[in-house]
Structures are given as C-alpha cells and as structure tokens.
C-alpha positions as CSV (number, residue, x, y, z in Angstrom):
1,X,17.9,-156.6,125.6
2,X,21.2,-157.6,124.7
3,X,22.5,-161.0,126.6
4,X,26.3,-161.9,127.3
5,X,27.2,-163.2,123.8
6,X,25.5,-160.7,122.7
7,X,27.8,-158.1,124.5
8,X,30.6,-159.9,123.9
9,X,30.2,-159.9,120.2
10,X,30.2,-156.0,120.1
11,X,32.7,-155.7,122.1
12,X,34.7,-158.0,120.0
13,X,33.4,-155.9,117.2
14,X,34.9,-152.5,118.9
15,X,38.2,-153.9,119.5
16,X,38.5,-155.1,115.6
17,X,36.0,-154.1,113.2
18,X,36.6,-156.6,110.5
19,X,37.8,-159.5,112.8
20,X,36.9,-163.1,111.1
21,X,33.9,-164.3,112.7
22,X,36.1,-167.7,113.4
23,X,38.5,-165.4,115.3
24,X,35.7,-163.7,117.7
25,X,34.0,-167.4,118.2
26,X,37.3,-168.4,119.4
27,X,37.5,-165.6,122.0
28,X,33.9,-166.1,123.2
29,X,34.1,-169.8,123.4
30,X,31.5,-170.7,120.8
31,X,31.2,-171.6,117.1
32,X,31.4,-169.2,113.9
33,X,28.0,-170.2,112.5
34,X,26.8,-169.1,116.0
35,X,28.8,-165.8,115.9
36,X,27.4,-165.2,112.4
37,X,23.3,-165.8,113.3
38,X,24.0,-163.6,116.2
39,X,25.8,-160.8,113.9
40,X,22.8,-161.3,111.5
41,X,20.1,-160.7,114.1
42,X,21.9,-157.8,116.0
43,X,22.3,-156.3,112.4
44,X,17.9,-156.9,111.8
45,X,16.8,-156.2,115.7
46,X,19.5,-153.6,117.1
47,X,20.8,-151.8,114.0
48,X,24.2,-152.9,114.8
49,X,26.2,-152.1,111.8
50,X,30.1,-151.4,111.6
51,X,31.7,-148.7,109.8
52,X,34.9,-147.6,108.8
53,X,35.9,-144.1,109.0
54,X,38.8,-141.8,108.6
55,X,41.2,-140.6,111.3
56,X,39.8,-136.6,110.9
57,X,43.3,-134.8,111.1
58,X,44.2,-136.6,107.9
59,X,41.3,-135.8,106.0
60,X,41.7,-132.2,105.2
61,X,38.1,-131.6,106.6
62,X,37.0,-129.6,109.7
63,X,34.1,-130.8,112.0
64,X,31.2,-128.3,112.7
65,X,28.8,-128.7,114.7
66,X,25.9,-127.3,113.7
67,X,22.5,-126.4,115.8
68,X,19.4,-125.4,113.9
69,X,16.1,-124.5,115.6
70,X,13.2,-124.6,112.8
71,X,9.3,-124.4,113.1
72,X,7.9,-127.7,114.3
73,X,6.6,-128.3,111.0
74,X,9.4,-127.9,109.1
75,X,11.9,-129.9,111.6
76,X,11.4,-133.5,110.4
77,X,11.8,-133.0,107.0
78,X,14.7,-131.2,107.0
79,X,16.4,-133.4,109.5
80,X,15.7,-136.1,107.4
81,X,17.2,-134.0,104.7
82,X,20.5,-133.0,106.1
83,X,20.7,-137.2,107.0
84,X,20.9,-137.6,103.4
85,X,23.9,-135.3,102.5
86,X,26.9,-137.2,102.3
87,X,28.8,-134.4,104.2
88,X,26.8,-134.8,107.8
89,X,26.7,-137.4,110.4
90,X,25.4,-137.6,114.0
91,X,21.9,-135.9,112.8
92,X,19.7,-135.9,115.5
93,X,16.4,-134.0,116.9
94,X,16.7,-132.4,120.5
95,X,14.9,-130.6,122.7
96,X,10.8,-131.0,121.9
97,X,11.9,-132.1,118.2
98,X,12.2,-127.9,117.5
99,X,15.9,-128.7,117.3
100,X,18.4,-130.2,115.2
101,X,22.0,-131.1,115.8
102,X,24.4,-132.4,113.4
103,X,28.1,-132.7,112.4
104,X,28.9,-131.3,109.0
105,X,32.2,-132.1,107.4
106,X,33.9,-128.8,105.6
107,X,37.0,-128.1,103.9
108,X,39.6,-127.4,106.1
109,X,41.4,-124.5,104.8
110,X,38.1,-122.6,103.8
111,X,35.8,-120.3,105.1
112,X,33.1,-122.0,106.7
113,X,30.2,-120.0,104.6
114,X,31.8,-122.0,101.8
115,X,30.6,-125.1,102.7
116,X,27.7,-126.1,100.7
117,X,25.5,-127.1,103.9
118,X,26.5,-123.7,105.9
119,X,25.6,-121.2,103.1
120,X,22.6,-123.1,102.3
121,X,21.2,-123.6,105.6
122,X,20.1,-119.9,106.0
123,X,17.7,-119.8,103.1
124,X,15.8,-123.0,104.1
125,X,12.2,-122.2,105.2
126,X,11.3,-122.9,108.2
127,X,14.6,-122.0,110.2
128,X,14.3,-119.6,113.0
129,X,17.8,-119.7,114.5
130,X,21.3,-121.3,113.3
131,X,25.3,-121.7,115.3
132,X,28.2,-123.3,114.2
133,X,30.9,-124.5,116.5
134,X,34.2,-125.8,115.0
135,X,35.0,-129.1,116.7
136,X,38.8,-128.7,117.9
137,X,39.5,-131.8,120.4
138,X,37.5,-134.8,121.2
139,X,38.8,-136.4,124.4
140,X,35.8,-139.3,124.0
141,X,34.5,-140.8,121.0
142,X,35.5,-141.3,117.4
143,X,38.5,-144.3,117.9
144,X,37.5,-144.7,121.5
145,X,33.9,-145.9,122.1
146,X,31.3,-146.0,124.9
147,X,32.9,-147.4,127.7
148,X,29.1,-149.2,127.9
149,X,30.2,-151.1,125.3
150,X,33.4,-152.3,126.7
151,X,32.6,-154.2,129.5
152,X,32.1,-157.7,128.1
153,X,35.6,-159.3,127.5
154,X,38.0,-159.5,129.7
155,X,41.9,-159.2,129.5
156,X,42.7,-162.3,127.8
157,X,39.7,-162.0,125.3
158,X,40.7,-158.4,124.1
159,X,44.3,-159.4,123.9
160,X,43.3,-162.3,121.6
161,X,41.2,-160.2,119.6
162,X,43.8,-157.1,119.4
163,X,44.2,-156.7,115.0
164,X,47.6,-157.3,113.9
165,X,50.2,-154.8,114.3
166,X,51.9,-154.6,111.0
167,X,54.9,-154.4,112.9
168,X,57.0,-154.7,109.3
169,X,55.2,-151.9,107.3
170,X,55.7,-149.6,110.3
171,X,59.5,-150.4,110.6
172,X,60.2,-150.0,107.2
173,X,57.8,-146.1,107.8
174,X,60.3,-145.8,110.8
175,X,64.0,-146.9,109.3
176,X,62.9,-145.0,105.9
177,X,63.0,-141.8,108.2
178,X,59.6,-140.9,107.3
179,X,58.2,-138.2,109.8
180,X,55.0,-136.8,107.6
181,X,52.0,-139.1,106.9
182,X,51.7,-138.9,103.2
183,X,47.7,-137.6,102.4
184,X,44.9,-139.9,101.0
185,X,44.3,-140.2,97.8
186,X,41.2,-140.1,95.5
187,X,41.5,-143.8,95.6
188,X,41.7,-143.8,99.3
189,X,38.7,-141.6,100.0
190,X,36.5,-144.1,97.6
191,X,37.6,-147.2,99.7
192,X,36.7,-145.0,103.2
193,X,33.3,-143.9,101.5
194,X,32.6,-147.6,100.8
195,X,33.9,-149.1,104.5
196,X,31.2,-145.7,105.8
197,X,28.4,-148.0,104.3
198,X,29.9,-151.3,105.7
199,X,32.7,-151.6,107.6
200,X,33.0,-155.6,106.7
201,X,32.4,-155.3,103.0
202,X,34.5,-158.0,101.5
203,X,37.5,-157.0,99.4
204,X,35.6,-158.0,95.9
205,X,32.9,-155.0,96.5
206,X,35.8,-153.0,98.0
207,X,38.0,-153.7,94.9
208,X,34.6,-152.0,92.7
209,X,34.4,-149.0,94.6
210,X,38.2,-148.5,94.1
211,X,39.2,-149.7,90.8
212,X,41.8,-152.0,92.4
213,X,42.7,-155.5,92.6
214,X,41.3,-157.2,95.9
215,X,44.7,-157.9,96.6
216,X,45.8,-154.1,96.3
217,X,42.7,-153.4,98.5
218,X,43.8,-155.8,101.3
219,X,47.5,-154.2,101.3
220,X,46.0,-150.9,101.1
221,X,43.7,-151.1,103.8
222,X,46.3,-153.0,106.2
223,X,48.6,-150.1,105.7
224,X,46.0,-147.4,106.7
225,X,44.9,-149.0,110.1
226,X,48.8,-149.4,110.5
227,X,49.3,-145.6,110.4
228,X,46.1,-144.7,111.5
229,X,44.3,-143.5,109.1
230,X,41.3,-145.6,109.5
231,X,39.5,-147.1,112.3
232,X,36.2,-149.0,112.6
233,X,33.2,-147.7,114.7
234,X,30.2,-150.0,115.6
235,X,26.7,-148.9,115.4
236,X,24.1,-150.1,118.0
237,X,21.0,-149.2,119.2
238,X,21.8,-147.7,122.8
239,X,18.1,-149.0,123.8
240,X,19.5,-152.6,123.9
241,X,22.0,-151.9,126.6
242,X,18.7,-150.6,128.8
243,X,19.6,-146.9,127.7
244,X,16.1,-145.2,127.7
245,X,17.3,-141.2,127.9
246,X,20.1,-139.8,125.9
247,X,20.8,-135.6,126.1
248,X,23.3,-133.6,124.7
249,X,24.7,-131.5,127.4
250,X,26.3,-128.2,126.5
251,X,29.0,-126.8,128.9
252,X,30.7,-123.5,129.4
253,X,33.9,-123.9,131.0
254,X,37.3,-121.6,131.4
255,X,39.8,-122.3,129.1
256,X,42.3,-123.1,132.3
257,X,40.6,-125.7,133.3
258,X,38.9,-127.0,130.0
259,X,41.0,-129.9,129.4
260,X,41.6,-131.1,133.2
261,X,37.3,-131.2,133.2
262,X,37.4,-132.4,129.4
263,X,39.9,-135.5,130.9
264,X,37.5,-136.0,134.0
265,X,34.5,-136.2,132.2
266,X,36.1,-139.1,129.2
267,X,36.3,-141.1,131.9
268,X,32.3,-141.2,132.6
269,X,30.6,-144.2,131.8
270,X,27.6,-142.4,131.5
271,X,29.3,-140.8,128.5
272,X,29.7,-141.3,124.9
273,X,31.3,-138.4,123.5
274,X,33.0,-135.2,124.9
275,X,34.5,-133.0,122.7
276,X,35.8,-129.5,123.0
277,X,34.4,-126.9,120.8
278,X,34.5,-123.2,120.0
279,X,31.6,-121.0,121.3
280,X,30.3,-119.6,124.8
281,X,29.4,-123.2,125.3
282,X,33.1,-124.8,124.9
283,X,32.4,-128.3,125.9
284,X,30.1,-130.8,124.6
285,X,29.4,-134.0,125.7
286,X,26.8,-136.4,124.9
287,X,24.8,-138.3,128.2
288,X,23.5,-142.4,127.6
289,X,21.2,-143.1,130.9
290,X,18.8,-145.7,131.7
291,X,16.4,-143.5,133.0
292,X,15.6,-139.7,133.8
293,X,16.1,-140.3,137.4
294,X,19.5,-141.5,136.7
295,X,20.5,-138.6,134.2
296,X,19.2,-136.5,137.0
297,X,21.5,-138.4,139.3
298,X,24.7,-137.8,137.2
299,X,23.9,-133.9,136.6
300,X,23.6,-133.3,140.3
301,X,25.9,-135.6,141.6
302,X,28.5,-136.2,139.3
303,X,28.7,-132.8,137.1
304,X,27.9,-130.8,140.2
305,X,30.7,-131.7,141.7
306,X,33.1,-129.8,139.2
307,X,33.2,-126.4,140.0
308,X,35.3,-125.2,136.8
309,X,31.9,-125.9,135.0
310,X,30.0,-122.5,135.1
311,X,27.4,-123.1,133.0
312,X,25.0,-125.9,131.9
313,X,22.6,-126.9,128.7
314,X,20.9,-130.1,128.8
315,X,19.1,-130.9,125.4
316,X,17.3,-134.7,125.2
317,X,17.6,-136.6,122.2
318,X,14.4,-137.3,120.5
319,X,15.5,-139.3,117.6
320,X,18.9,-139.7,116.1
321,X,18.6,-139.6,112.2
322,X,22.4,-140.7,111.1
323,X,25.1,-141.9,113.5
324,X,29.0,-142.0,111.7
325,X,28.5,-143.7,108.8
326,X,26.3,-143.3,105.7
327,X,22.7,-143.6,105.9
328,X,22.7,-147.3,106.2
329,X,21.7,-149.6,102.9
330,X,19.3,-152.3,102.6
331,X,21.3,-155.5,104.9
332,X,22.4,-157.6,102.5
333,X,20.8,-161.3,103.6
334,X,24.4,-161.7,104.9
335,X,27.0,-160.1,106.0
336,X,30.1,-160.4,107.6
337,X,32.3,-162.9,106.0
338,X,35.6,-163.8,106.7
339,X,37.3,-161.9,104.0
C-alpha cells in the first residue's frame, strides 16, 4: 500500500509528468534524493510510469472501443497479441477471461474496415463475436485523471507544481491571428512515440528518436505542451490504492440525457473513465472499488439514482495487459532525471 509520500509523488506527476525531482521535493518537503528513491521503488513495485500522449483531436486518428469474445483457449494469446500492437491501448481481459476489451486507433477519414486490426480480427481463429464502437467524447480520462489519485496535495502544493504556462508562445500565436492549430509533423509523431514509452525520457534520448538537437526537442516539446497537443498521464497499479475490483460499465442512455448523465458520472470518485460511444450501449465507464461490496453499493445506490440510465451491463476486469502507453520496456537502472 502507498504511504502519504508515495501518494504525493504520484499526484505531483499527474500535475506535471516531467517536473524535476528537485521541484517535486520542494513541494513535498523532502530531499531530492528521497523523491528519486521513491520514484524508482514505485516503478519497480507499483508499475509507476509517466507516458506522454497526444491530444486526440489533433492526431488525425479515431479511437474505436472493441469488444471481442473468444474461446477460453484462445483469449489469453489473443489479448497478448493485441497488446503488442502499436495501434492499441487499454487492452483488458474481462468477464471470466473470455472477453477482451481494447481501444484501437484507426485513420479518422477512412472506413474502420481499412484499419489493419479491425480487418484482421474476424479472420483470427477462436473469436466468436466482435463489436466496435466509435469513441465520441471523453468526459473523464485522458488528461483528466482518476479522482482517487488527486487527493494527496493541497492547493498551495498544486499551484507550486503547475507546469509553466508558456505565456510568450501563447501570446505570439494569438497576436499573429492564428486560429487553426498546425498539424503534427512526422518528427512530432516520433517524439510522441518516444514519450509513449517514457514520458520522463531525457532530451538526449528524445533527440535520438527524432533526429533533432536537444535544444530543438526542448523547444518543440514546450510548444506542443503550451498548445495542448501533448499531455502526460501516469500509470500505476490500482491495487496500491487499495482497489481490488475493477469493472467496465456499459450503459444505455437516451441521447437527450447523455451529456447530463455523463457529466454527473465524471464527478464520481469511483470512476476513472467516462466516455460517450456509438452503439446501443452509448456510455462507457471504468469503475474502481476497494471491494465487491463497494462496487455493489455504487451500482445500487449512486447509479440507480440516475433514472436516465435505461440499461446497464457490468463486466469485471480480470487483468490489464496494456494501458495508455506502449507496452513497457525493461526499466532503466535510473530514470526521471532533472532534464
């Protein structure tokens, strides 16, 4: 289980995934060496990882929520194969281990069947059912973190850790009259791909991945962050927070009430994700609870109070094979320098 310092460190990384350890140490009132040691321990014991991700609206990609039902003998191998693909994220085994949940990236302006993954899935042996739902809007998740990780620091500490606003760059864009955001370049994509592996990678490593100089990498990353094109997410084992039960909630809500219900759900501390999708089940949520009894209370008390939810399917998560970033590489002996 995490202690107060662990929780404070993870909260700090949610605020600024690339904050120098020295700055985090000042906010937490400990030494830089203590923060570095805790970070290394949490990486080893709690799967702590900072990953850099693109703001979805500017990637030229659509996100598809895919549900696969497979024979028990095939589900494990299929889930691991999906997790290895660069176009997937959030690969999970659910519902007794026979159902696989995954987010698939596909070109925005092409038919979903043109996605290599969605084209290959029906041909894979052992799959008995496939459904795909276009993810329309994230109400909770992505840049907005699970509330359970954001309760360790007070307002003063959070303000101290807030990343630089880059007022000069923002003002320059505004004064120049730019209303459209320039598309990401191939080098930008290479930079973000490296950050998907390690959001705290040093400028030397990022320069090697992009072919830019370290100074150019620093400037470009600062610009992407200032314009909201890149954000940093934190991955950590939910069990370290006392979470023993996770479930995907597939809900059906009348379109007239969808925005209202989703906005309410996004305030619930039991949920880490709330997203609107296409399909008969048009609202998806990811619940994290300490015990099955807590999940039962959440379903029967908080969700049941929302009469606009016309149908609900609950799918327990048995194992998460891949989260938002790329499948992790072997951790380096030391990561997270002040660069």
